[in-house]
C-alpha positions as CSV (number, residue, x, y, z in Angstrom):
1,M,88.0,82.9,112.9
2,K,91.0,85.2,113.5
3,S,91.3,88.6,112.0
4,G,92.9,88.4,108.6
5,E,91.9,84.8,107.9
6,I,90.3,84.2,104.6
7,T,87.6,81.5,104.5
8,M,87.6,78.9,101.8
9,K,84.4,80.3,100.4
10,K,85.9,83.8,100.1
11,M,89.0,82.4,98.4
12,V,87.0,80.4,95.9
13,T,84.9,83.5,95.2
14,M,88.0,85.7,94.6
15,M,89.5,83.1,92.3
16,L,86.3,82.8,90.3
17,L,86.1,86.6,89.9
18,A,89.7,86.8,88.8
19,S,89.0,84.1,86.2
20,I,86.0,85.9,84.8
21,W,87.9,89.2,84.6
22,S,90.8,87.4,82.7
23,I,88.4,85.8,80.3
24,A,86.7,89.1,79.6
25,A,90.0,90.8,79.0
26,L,91.0,88.1,76.5
27,A,87.7,88.3,74.7
28,A,87.8,92.1,74.4
29,G,88.4,93.4,70.8
30,T,91.1,95.7,69.6
31,R,90.8,99.3,70.8
32,Y,91.8,102.4,68.8
33,Q,92.3,105.9,70.2
34,M,91.7,108.9,68.0
35,R,92.1,112.6,68.4
36,V,89.4,114.5,66.5
37,D,89.5,118.2,65.8
38,G,86.3,120.2,66.2
39,L,84.4,118.2,68.8
40,A,82.5,120.8,70.7
41,C,79.1,119.4,71.8
42,P,77.1,116.2,72.2
43,F,75.6,116.7,68.7
44,C,79.2,116.7,67.4
45,A,79.9,113.5,69.3
46,Y,76.7,111.9,68.0
47,G,77.7,112.7,64.4
48,V,81.1,111.0,64.8
49,E,79.6,108.1,66.6
50,K,77.0,107.6,63.9
51,Q,79.6,107.5,61.2
52,L,82.0,105.2,63.1
53,N,79.1,102.8,64.0
54,S,78.5,102.3,60.3
55,I,81.8,100.4,60.2
56,E,81.4,96.6,60.3
57,G,82.9,95.1,63.5
58,V,82.5,98.2,65.7
59,E,81.5,97.1,69.2
60,D,81.7,100.2,71.3
61,I,82.5,103.9,70.9
62,E,83.5,106.3,73.7
63,V,83.7,110.0,73.0
64,N,85.4,112.5,75.4
65,I,84.3,116.0,74.0
66,D,86.6,117.9,76.4
67,K,89.7,116.0,75.2
68,G,88.6,115.7,71.6
69,E,89.2,112.0,72.0
70,V,87.3,109.0,70.5
71,V,88.0,105.4,71.5
72,V,86.6,102.7,69.3
73,T,86.5,99.1,70.4
74,M,86.2,96.5,67.7
75,K,84.6,93.1,68.0
76,D,87.0,90.2,68.5
77,G,88.8,89.5,65.3
78,S,87.9,92.8,63.6
79,T,90.3,95.7,63.0
80,L,90.1,99.3,62.0
81,S,92.4,101.1,59.5
82,E,93.4,104.7,60.0
83,I,92.2,105.4,56.4
84,L,88.7,104.2,57.1
85,A,88.5,105.9,60.4
86,G,89.6,109.2,58.8
87,E,87.0,108.9,56.0
88,K,84.2,108.3,58.6
89,V,85.4,111.2,60.8
90,S,85.6,113.4,57.7
91,Q,82.1,112.4,56.6
92,A,80.9,113.6,60.0
93,G,82.5,116.9,59.3
94,F,85.6,116.7,61.5
95,T,89.3,116.1,61.1
96,L,91.2,113.1,62.4
97,R,94.3,114.4,64.1
98,S,95.8,111.2,65.3
99,F,95.1,107.5,65.3
100,S,96.7,104.7,67.3
101,Q,96.0,101.2,68.6
102,V,95.6,101.0,72.3
103,T,97.9,98.5,74.0
104,E,96.8,96.5,77.1
105,S,98.9,98.6,79.4
106,E,97.3,101.9,78.5
């Protein structure tokens, strides 16, 4: 085999992996990015996560304490309103500064 040649097995493997990644991207739920004022420690993050996890349809929550950022991924077909997110953040003792839906290119 010459340098740079791709075997049929490698090509099929790459195509299979690309298909799996595409399916996973299509199945992923809607994501929302929030700025939350007052996040200072892991305990703060836990409080926000606990409140947001009580919302039906939440699949995953990522908290970046340094940026004051929370990203919520909803299950496929579920959505999250800014009003409900704000209520839950407030119940945790924090202030929702901004709320936006994350587009695929972000």
